GUFI-216556 format. One record per atom (N, C-alpha, C): residue in three letters; x, y, z. Coordinates in steps of 0.001 Angstrom, whole numbers, plus 500000, padded with zeros to 6 digits. Example, Ala and Ser with C-alpha at 12.3 -4.5 7.8 and 13.67 -1.06 7.14 Angstrom:
<nodes>
ALA513190494310507800ALA512300495500507800ALA513200496700507800SER512850497750507080SER513670498940507140SER512900500030507870
</nodes>
This chain:
<nodes>
MET047499907438394342MET046455908238395856MET045475906973396380LEU044616905986395192LEU043884905131395824LEU044079904156396459ARG045797904074396576ARG045454902845397687ARG045984902702398777PRO045423901797399378PRO045054902149400821PRO046210902170401458ARG046798902424402654ARG048391902450403422ARG048027901014404003ALA046887901000404606ALA046427899379406013ALA044993899549405646SER044728898317405698SER043029897567405692SER043275896414406466PHE042186896906406729PHE041415895997407948PHE040516895416407629LEU039767893357407070LEU039539892932407012LEU038718892288407995ASP037010891499408153ASP036693891000409100ASP036527889898408291PRO036803889376408537PRO036691887932407207PRO034803887664408033THR034040887614408885THR032783888192409471THR031944888948408274ASN032584889823407427ASN031908891000406954ASN031386890046405384THR032196889101404878THR031906888006403810THR030913886970404023PHE030837886821405227PHE029697885637406155PHE028949885511404717SER027850886728404517SER026727886319403269SER027434886932402425VAL028363886995401698VAL028334887505399951VAL028283885520399274SER027030885295398069SER026511884636397177SER027828883608397732PRO028050882514397320PRO028281880701396405PRO028852881612394861LYS027582882156394479LYS028945882655393162LYS029276883641393549GLN028977884769393746GLN029547886099393595GLN031705885806394391THR031178884902395651THR032172884480396008THR033797883324395461ALA033657882754393627ALA033258882414393693ALA034044882582392038CYS033348883716391872CYS033763884545391473CYS034538885919392042GLY034605886288392941GLY035947886635393382GLY037667886717393176GLY037296885076393951GLY038155884081394092GLY038778884788393756PHE038407884280391898PHE038883883885390430PHE039400884841389998ASP038895886036389752ASP039717887600390407ASP040844887695391178ILE040557886964391982ILE042470886780392851ILE043221886233391580MET042944885363391627MET044009884140390174MET043842885110388919ALA042714885881388500ALA043138886409386725ALA044077887668387478HIS044678888082388277HIS045109889290388737HIS046570888901388703LEU046724887684389568LEU047391887411389962LEU048744886171388530PHE047866885963387037PHE048166885589386333PHE048859886396385449ASP047775887833385513ASP047403889530384673ASP049264889760385436MET049589889886385935MET050351890886386801MET052042889656386795ASN052011889018387657ASN053008888495387403ASN053302887550387080TYR052544886073387331TYR052597884316386772TYR052836884132384801PHE051902884820384241PHE052365885045383168PHE051895886613382307VAL053995886280382253VAL053953887619381621VAL054874887302380880ASN055611888489380289ASN056808888110378941ASN057653888756379911SER058044888546380923SER059560889733381484SER060023888929382136ASP061248889373382554ASP062349887987383539ASP061787888332385175LYS061205886646385189LYS060946886162386876LYS062221886862388019TYR061724886995388830TYR062326887106390195TYR061906886146391452PRO063007885650391886PRO061877883846392312PRO061624884260393205LEU062102884883393600LEU061352885225395423LEU059739886244395570GLN059932886639394879GLN059111887238393995GLN057195886248393168PHE058310885189392098PHE057266884988391415PHE056554883067392305ASN058153882535393687ASN057388881728394095ASN056544882235395203VAL056539883576395578VAL055867884007395980VAL054398884342395410VAL053788884334393922VAL052697884116394284VAL052158883103393594GLU053414882319392742GLU053078880476393430GLU051874880428394324THR052840880541395224THR052366879971396859THR050905880678396732LEU050240882466396665LEU049414882266397018LEU048190882202395533LEU048091881632393950LEU047280881006393493LEU047330879474394038ARG047802879305394519ARG048038877747394199ARG047140877885395866THR047149878309397335THR046642878331397876THR044239879112398031VAL044663880326397537VAL043642880069396473VAL042949879060396012ARG043722878523394974ARG042862876901394637ARG042111876087395693GLN043285875933396318GLN043265875027398004GLN041519876170398719GLN042128876664398875GLN040829877500400055GLN039550877767399483LEU039631878517398010LEU038094878984397291LEU037094878205397186PRO036837876383397122PRO036091875533397232PRO035344875245398541ILE036275876187399625ILE035955875845400766ILE034964877225401442ALA035833878688400505ALA034585879387400975ALA033749879408400614VAL033557878785399401VAL031806878699398178VAL030998877616398294GLU031219876390399667GLU030760875414400378GLU030253876096401951GLU031435876296402039GLU030927876349403501GLU031264877844403502PRO030059879068403627PRO030073880835403486PRO031045881088405220GLU030969880376406448GLU031003881149407440GLU032388879805407669ASN032763879590407543ASN034678879137407713ASN034974880502407434TYR035315880996408534TYR035805882038409119TYR037429881751407954SER038449880582408850SER039534880892407885SER039676880540406691ALA039081880084405364ALA039283879896404396ALA038576881367403556ARG037984882218404412ARG037592883859404536ARG038677884688404495ALA039123884189405780ALA040591885251406045ALA041469884872405007THR041569883508404610THR043276883297403596THR042445883737402571MET040957884193401914MET040614884778400784MET040893885913400604LEU040702886502401928LEU040984888394402008LEU042073888681401834TRP043481887387402830TRP044476888299402298TRP045547887931401654ALA044648886959401072ALA045381886633399143ALA045190887853398117ALA044031888248398747ALA043170888920398186ALA044298890633397663SER044224890367398350SER045212892116399569SER046708891885398718TRP047405890967398702TRP048648890051398451TRP048571890436396772ALA047737889867395772ALA047204890105394608ALA047938891346394179LEU047445892239394257LEU047963893513394417LEU048684894451394363ASN049060894148395773ASN050706894374397001ASN051381894592395831SER052459895952395861SER053583896828395345SER054484895281395398PHE055034894842395886PHE056083893673396532PHE055240892400395110CYS054764891867395188CYS054278890911393574CYS054118891247392613THR053777892975392732THR054076893762391529THR054940894341390825SER056141894514391592SER056984896030391353SER058328894904390080GLY058409895781389072GLY059406895170388917GLY058916895140386993TYR057271894144387076TYR057320893875385622TYR056305894647384914LYS056624894980383746LYS055843895432382896LYS056167894728381503THR054332894252381471THR053842894352380344THR052480894203380036GLN051445893969379931GLN049977894911379680GLN049116893059380242ALA048517893403380945ALA047512892571381586ALA046932892205380762GLN046672890993379990GLN045880890387378665GLN044803889928378635LEU044250889365379808LEU043103888702380316LEU041982889142380496HIS042820890689381805HIS041899891758382040HIS041670892902380859ALA042465892344379425ALA042292893548378208ALA041406892247377542LEU041256891972377252LEU040187890906376737LEU039223890566377485GLU038972890797378795GLU037035890479379522GLU036974891782379986GLN035711892240378048GLN034687892946378012GLN034049892109378223PHE033313891085378296PHE032084890732378839PHE031885891512379209SER032374891433381003SER031230892154381811SER030653893968381684SER030764894574381030SER030706896032380706SER029797895832379304THR029751894581378654THR028679894597377715THR027455893843377848TYR027520892909378427TYR026478892510378948TYR026160891913380512ASP026953893319380721ASP026374893307382551ASP026750891751383441MET027221891233382992MET028630890156383415MET029360890218385077THR029562888910385782THR030259889670386982THR031714889681386624HIS032084890305387003HIS033820890382385669HIS034869889270386059GLY034581888437387552GLY035159887516387678GLY034868886021387002LEU033559886299386895LEU032236885651386073LEU033834885659384339ALA033377886494384071ALA033633886377382697ALA035779885897382649LEU035899886030383588LEU037454886041383420LEU037863884625383380ALA036723882945384213ALA036811882347384430ALA036397881575382769ILE035582882275382434ILE035132882195380933ILE036325882165380185ILE037310882984379772ILE037859883458379506ILE039211882818379580THR039495882867380772THR040791882195380464THR041879880864380643PRO040588879439380833PRO040711878528379859PRO041258878135378470LYS040192879028378174LYS039841879308376548LYS041775879935375674TRP041837881176376459TRP042945882069376150TRP044292880769376064MET044504880246377562MET045496878760377380MET045712878301376389THR043957878087376210THR044089876304374871THR044610877273373533TYR044877878199372476TYR044280879044372716TYR046349879316372285LEU046840879870372696LEU048133880613373143LEU048883879018372578LEU048533877878373808LEU048857876382373568LEU049169876074372091ASN047580876068370769ASN047901875638370294ASN048952876951369035LYS048698877752369196LYS049532878937368567LYS051166878754369319ASP051124878788370488ASP052669878804370641ASP053724878031371189GLU054322876670370517GLU054328875793371208GLU054915876705372822THR055907877462372875THR056747878648373537THR056247878780375536VAL054616878363375133VAL054543878475376506VAL053722877464377285ALA054712875905376191ALA053956874975377481ALA055134874446378691GLY056241874918378634GLY055936875233379863GLY055581875454380738ASP055582876947380815ASP054995878055382165ASP053593877174382528PHE053174876937381510PHE051745875842381481PHE051856875126381642ALA052592874103381930ALA052799872826382254ALA053619873170383726ARG053772873870384473ARG054273874587385978ARG053351874727386292PHE052180875634385679PHE051573875883386017PHE050022874899387197GLY050596873209385815GLY048978872362385838GLY049568871749387364LEU051076871859387223LEU051515870439387807LEU052030871657389613ASN052224872487390124ASN052322873534390661ASN050735873597391573VAL050564874303390914VAL049463875361391024VAL048075874214391104MET047272873686390063MET046236872250390016MET046873871504390181GLY047809870400390681GLY048666869659391305GLY048169868392390370ILE048337868152388777ILE048543867535388563ILE049488866136388140GLN049197865554388072GLN050256864142387819GLN050731864642386968ASP052043864225386451ASP052906864455385958ASP053318863454384699GLN052753863933383642GLN052209863292382275GLN053694862851381606GLY054458862639381603GLY055675863037381777GLY056636864108380183ASP055461864965380362ASP056432866135379297ASP055387867622379358ASP056203868149378552ASP055530870141379376ASP054378870257378525MET054279869412377173MET053154869856376162MET051734868327377305ALA052129867451377123ALA050570866597377831ALA050797867057379738ASN051804867780380334ASN051197868920381121ASN050139869737381142ALA050406870845379763ALA049944872551379576ALA048365872329379478LYS048596871200379111LYS047334870214377872LYS046026870168379933ALA047116869261380088ALA046397868679381575ALA045949869367382827GLY046709870363382724GLY046460871645384053GLY045116872403382671ILE045311872807381315ILE044092873109381795ILE042804872959381704GLU042410871326381603GLU041664870877382155GLU041290870707383552ALA042448870585384010ALA042469870873384466ALA041607872406385624LEU042518873288384731LEU041623874756385762LEU040099874611385239GLN040043873940383528GLN038327874205383184GLN037719873263384457ASN038104872118384567ASN037030871375385912ASN036880871848386910PHE038007873019387519PHE037701873105388835PHE037266874292388690ILE037061874244387562ILE036012876374387552ILE033874875948387753LYS034114874600386909LYS033022873977386831LYS032449873514387957ASP033409872365388215ASP033179871809388985ASP032617871676390693GLU034297872393390830GLU034358873392392061GLU033532874152392525LEU034100875950391861LEU033461877001391553LEU032029877606391483HIS031330875897390621HIS029784875635390315HIS030040876789389218LEU030832877732388036LEU030145878846387659LEU030479877780386458PRO029438878370384861PRO029714878927383991PRO030981878386383126THR030945877692381536THR032106877851381359THR032044878231379445THR030628878925379230THR030319879261377661THR029872880391378197LEU029027880941376723LEU028610882337376696LEU027217881465376570SER027393880579375309SER026529880298375061SER024980879811376985GLU026108878994377869GLU025425879077378892GLU024467880670379442MET024874881689378436MET024054882436379594MET023498883219377696ASN023125882138376985ASN022625882884375959ASN023407883765374859ILE024503884335375345ILE025447885035375105ILE025326884596373337THR025731885283372260THR025331885426371032THR027348886119370417ASP027512885274369234ASP028798886494368638ASP028531888081367944GLU027439888376368503GLU026729890077367817GLU027646890739367546LYS028553891536369169LYS029176892129369356LYS031048891978369772PHE031548890590369049PHE032839889914369591PHE033054891209368280ASP032808892382367204ASP033608892647366553ASP034393894498367269LYS033532894498367860LYS033582895733368052LYS034165895307370414LEU034041894396370788LEU034707893640371168LEU036401893874371140LYS036622893235370368LYS037710892444369680LYS038875893989369621VAL038430895588369010VAL038483896972369449VAL039276897231370904LYS038300896714371646LYS038165897543372800LYS039705896734373358ALA039610895101373221ALA040541894357374227ALA041937895476373558CYS042027895909373003CYS043367896602371901CYS043604897959372224TYR042310898044373143TYR043153899722373278TYR042349899721372236GLY042004900077370671GLY041467900466370033GLY042953900919369018GLN043720899668369145GLN045121899290368612GLN044680898726366671ASP045812898102367474ASP046518896998366268ASP046233895570366888SER047054895351368693SER047399894329368864SER047151895050370342LEU048287893796371209LEU048551893596372437LEU049981893832372699PRO050724894474371879PRO052294893847371723PRO052960893587373200ARG052851893611374727ARG053416893692376044ARG053197892439376851ALA051756891895375907ALA051441890637376354ALA051848889653377137TYR051727888844377999TYR052153887527378254TYR052804887171376766ARG052447887032375615ARG052501886542374376ARG051236887242373349PRO052079888237372320PRO051501889307371192PRO049603888750370330LEU049681889536370730LEU047784889267371305LEU046772890122369789SER047026889639368841SER045944890196367730SER044482891189368555GLN044710891741366801GLN042799891860367124GLN041992890808366742GLU042674889931365829GLU042151888904365264GLU042816887847365817ASP043478887235367296ASP044124886841368167ASP042345886531369110CYS042258887899369824CYS041024888664369689CYS039846887547370025LEU039635888174368600LEU038265887794368247LEU037745886112368101ASN038994885465368338ASN039492883823367618ASN039446883438369809ILE039492884014370197ILE039601883310371842ILE038222883968371958TYR037369884898371416TYR035897884880371841TYR035185884475371265LYS035590883857370274LYS034983882517369488LYS034868880899370113MET035988880992370598MET036058879398371643MET035269879567372959CYS034505881007373108CYS034043880968374277CYS032612880834374115LEU032498880343373099LEU031056880419372999LEU031297878855373580
</nodes>
């Protein structure tokens, strides 16, 4: 009921959005695509999946332009259109999964942090944690590195996965100019025990996530964010 039947998006209305909030909003677009379509424990339908990958690659290319050139009409227009596609019914239909990154993202409500910034801090750590715990994710992370982040082929999935994660971390830090750790924002682990429960919606785990996450897994990821 809350979804509009049509959106009229004027890029000039976004020219005054600050570089930081532009970066945060842009990363949230990427996180929605990760959660709903790209890193999912579900059958991947080639047409939808390839559209989602193209959206991710486009945001990765255009977002830094919008950050550096606030009145770049083309970049702003592309970001608005990408945001609309990130949660439209075409991209999300047929997928049955739990949005793990958005479940983990309890920082914004707890520390009054911008949602997209919290996701930017969490995502590379979540990827690193999963790669260390379950090597079966290496192929998906490698594809992300090659096809979205544009890394050079390292010769095998594990090396490409690690290079892709590193490229994402550098993208957040060097091109979006966002903090990459909680300590940069003077946040400690004082509330992590409560956050791990909230991340699992009061249950023991997120069983339908891309890879199941227990409360202990969530806690370990939070510690990596420090």
